[in-house]
MIVEXMI-574743 format. One record per residue (C-alpha): residue in one letter; x, y, z. Coordinates in nm, 4 decimals, padded with zeros to 6 digits. Example, Ala and Ser with C-alpha at 12.3 -4.5 7.8 and 13.67 -1.06 7.14 Angstrom:
(balum "A" (01.2300 -00.4500 00.7800))
(balum "S" (01.3670 -00.1060 00.7140))
# end
This chain:
(balum "X" (-00.0005 00.0008 -00.0004))
(balum "X" (00.1056 00.3578 -00.0653))
(balum "X" (-00.0638 00.6530 00.1058))
(balum "X" (-00.0366 00.9676 -00.1053))
(balum "X" (-00.1240 01.3179 -00.0019))
(balum "X" (-00.3346 01.5068 -00.2550))
(balum "X" (-00.3037 01.8861 -00.2500))
(balum "X" (-00.5587 02.1312 -00.3886))
(balum "X" (-00.4817 02.4679 -00.5397))
(balum "X" (-00.6641 02.7480 -00.7257))
(balum "X" (-00.4761 02.7701 -01.0515))
(balum "X" (-00.1279 02.7274 -00.8992))
(balum "X" (-00.0906 02.3484 -00.9046))
(balum "X" (00.1575 02.3418 -01.1930))
(balum "X" (00.3760 02.6175 -01.0403))
(balum "X" (00.3607 02.4512 -00.6938))
(balum "X" (00.4569 02.1064 -00.8270))
(balum "X" (00.7397 02.2485 -01.0387))
(balum "X" (00.8659 02.4188 -00.7216))
(balum "X" (00.8336 02.0987 -00.5156))
(balum "X" (01.0098 01.8943 -00.7876))
(balum "X" (01.3018 02.1386 -00.7794))
(balum "X" (01.3248 02.1536 -00.3971))
(balum "X" (01.2814 01.7805 -00.3389))
(balum "X" (01.4606 01.6469 -00.6452))
(balum "X" (01.1494 01.4825 -00.7847))
(balum "X" (00.9924 01.4406 -01.1274))
(balum "X" (00.6440 01.5360 -01.2442))
(balum "X" (00.5150 01.2256 -01.4241))
(balum "X" (00.1630 01.3521 -01.4987))
(balum "X" (00.0179 01.6989 -01.5460))
(balum "X" (-00.3232 01.6892 -01.7134))
(balum "X" (-00.4989 02.0241 -01.7677))
(balum "X" (-00.8751 02.0551 -01.7799))
(balum "X" (-00.8389 02.1700 -02.1419))
(balum "X" (-00.7232 01.8198 -02.2369))
(balum "X" (-01.0248 01.6491 -02.0796))
(balum "X" (-01.2532 01.4359 -02.2997))
(balum "X" (-01.5662 01.5998 -02.4373))
(balum "X" (-01.8585 01.5974 -02.1965))
(balum "X" (-01.6594 01.6897 -01.8848))
(balum "X" (-01.8596 01.9338 -01.6750))
(balum "X" (-01.5705 02.1822 -01.6339))
(balum "X" (-01.5610 02.3663 -01.9647))
(balum "X" (-01.5140 02.7358 -01.8731))
(balum "X" (-01.2230 02.8727 -02.0744))
(balum "X" (-01.0573 03.0190 -01.7619))
(balum "X" (-00.9880 02.6640 -01.6372))
(balum "X" (-00.8273 02.5450 -01.9632))
(balum "X" (-00.4718 02.5496 -01.8229))
(balum "X" (-00.5630 02.4532 -01.4638))
(balum "X" (-00.4574 02.0987 -01.3756))
(balum "X" (-00.7207 01.8366 -01.3063))
(balum "X" (-00.4415 01.5904 -01.2119))
(balum "X" (-00.0743 01.6226 -01.1268))
(balum "X" (00.1620 01.3548 -00.9941))
(balum "X" (00.5077 01.4144 -00.8499))
(balum "X" (00.7419 01.1200 -00.7881))
(balum "X" (01.0141 01.1700 -00.5296))
(balum "X" (01.2077 00.8455 -00.4834))
(balum "X" (00.9468 00.5868 -00.3861))
(balum "X" (00.7107 00.8544 -00.2543))
(balum "X" (00.4599 01.0787 -00.4353))
(balum "X" (00.2413 01.3838 -00.4054))
(balum "X" (-00.0752 01.4288 -00.6065))
(balum "X" (-00.2414 01.7601 -00.6819))
(balum "X" (-00.5165 01.9398 -00.8692))
(balum "X" (-00.6586 02.2847 -00.9203))
(balum "X" (-01.0057 02.3351 -00.7787))
(balum "X" (-01.2410 02.6316 -00.7600))
(balum "X" (-01.4858 02.7207 -00.4852))
(balum "X" (-01.7852 02.5917 -00.6839))
(balum "X" (-01.6362 02.2376 -00.6672))
(balum "X" (-01.4391 02.2589 -00.3426))
(balum "X" (-01.6038 02.5240 -00.1243))
(balum "X" (-01.3101 02.5648 00.1181))
(balum "X" (-01.0239 02.5580 -00.1325))
(balum "X" (-00.9777 02.9341 -00.0919))
(balum "X" (-00.9456 02.9115 00.2863))
(balum "X" (-00.6194 02.8519 00.4724))
(balum "X" (-00.5169 02.4869 00.4723))
(balum "X" (-00.5412 02.3289 00.8164))
(balum "X" (-00.5636 01.9964 00.9914))
(balum "X" (-00.2694 01.8407 00.8054))
(balum "X" (00.0946 01.8943 00.7109))
(balum "X" (00.3052 01.7415 00.4431))
(balum "X" (00.5864 01.5994 00.6532))
(balum "X" (00.9357 01.5253 00.5285))
(balum "X" (01.1749 01.3023 00.7261))
(balum "X" (01.5469 01.2791 00.6679))
(balum "X" (01.8516 01.1401 00.8475))
(balum "X" (02.0531 01.4410 00.7274))
(balum "X" (02.0093 01.7637 00.9274))
(balum "X" (02.1652 01.9718 00.6460))
(balum "X" (01.9158 01.8310 00.3979))
(balum "X" (01.6336 01.9115 00.6372))
(balum "X" (01.7595 02.2675 00.6771))
(balum "X" (01.7828 02.3052 00.2983))
(balum "X" (01.4253 02.1789 00.2505))
(balum "X" (01.3050 02.4110 00.5226))
(balum "X" (01.4844 02.7161 00.3798))
(balum "X" (01.3703 02.6561 00.0241))
(balum "X" (01.0083 02.5625 00.1039))
(balum "X" (00.9681 02.8621 00.3310))
(balum "X" (01.0831 03.1112 00.0608))
(balum "X" (00.7909 03.3435 00.0040))
(balum "X" (00.5855 03.1612 00.2711))
(balum "X" (00.5825 03.1939 00.6475))
(balum "X" (00.7652 03.0131 00.9214))
(balum "X" (00.5682 02.8324 01.1894))
(balum "X" (00.8486 02.6908 01.4036))
(balum "X" (01.1988 02.7851 01.2932))
(balum "X" (01.4190 02.4917 01.1949))
(balum "X" (01.6355 02.3901 01.4871))
(balum "X" (01.7073 02.1327 01.7554))
(balum "X" (01.4224 02.0037 01.9698))
(balum "X" (01.4136 01.7478 02.2484))
(balum "X" (01.3236 01.4781 01.9906))
(balum "X" (01.5258 01.5848 01.6877))
(balum "X" (01.8544 01.7487 01.5912))
(balum "X" (01.6534 01.9514 01.3350))
(balum "X" (01.2798 02.0173 01.3104))
(balum "X" (01.0740 02.3040 01.1747))
(balum "X" (00.7285 02.3886 01.0406))
(balum "X" (00.6219 02.6356 00.7738))
(balum "X" (00.3503 02.7261 00.5303))
(balum "X" (00.4827 02.7621 00.1779))
(balum "X" (00.4026 03.0392 -00.0719))
(balum "X" (00.1148 02.8272 -00.2078))
(balum "X" (-00.0493 02.7953 00.1373))
(balum "X" (00.0560 02.4339 00.1991))
(balum "X" (00.1692 02.3496 00.5545))
(balum "X" (00.4907 02.1462 00.5932))
(balum "X" (00.6860 01.9889 00.8754))
(balum "X" (01.0521 01.8977 00.8278))
(balum "X" (01.1968 01.6431 01.0726))
(balum "X" (01.5488 01.5087 01.1095))
(balum "X" (01.5481 01.1535 01.2412))
(balum "X" (01.8073 01.1334 01.5179))
(balum "X" (02.0876 00.8791 01.5110))
(balum "X" (02.0593 00.6091 01.7786))
(balum "X" (02.3280 00.7764 01.9923))
(balum "X" (02.1942 01.1338 01.9509))
(balum "X" (02.1231 01.3339 02.2643))
(balum "X" (01.9756 01.6847 02.2769))
(balum "X" (02.2106 01.9686 02.3686))
(balum "X" (02.2071 02.0748 02.7290))
(balum "X" (02.1307 02.4326 02.7605))
# end
């Protein structure tokens, strides 16, 4: 089984997924705009022609899925995202710091990236597309938090 997070946007799915592919070193393997849908699809307004009805980003053996939605189909898509985070785990604190720094560009920090009692590097942020993220460094077996 694979559990995949699906993210919703309002016309920014392609830009968001290109950004995530760059930051995370992934590859977009599908990006289907509404304009390429078969005849008879209910979403035909010209303004949605370039919006993505489906996007898939592969990062190693993991994936993110996304789509553009409007308030008529997803009434809360224009509201701040809450109740979830996309969480990235790494064994490499420097990699975690890089992810945090790049994903937070143009967004807003929640908890600055730094040592916690459970991790040598953890931070939370909301990116420039409104998606909440947590970045966590998995501690080595012999890791102990700094005293101080």
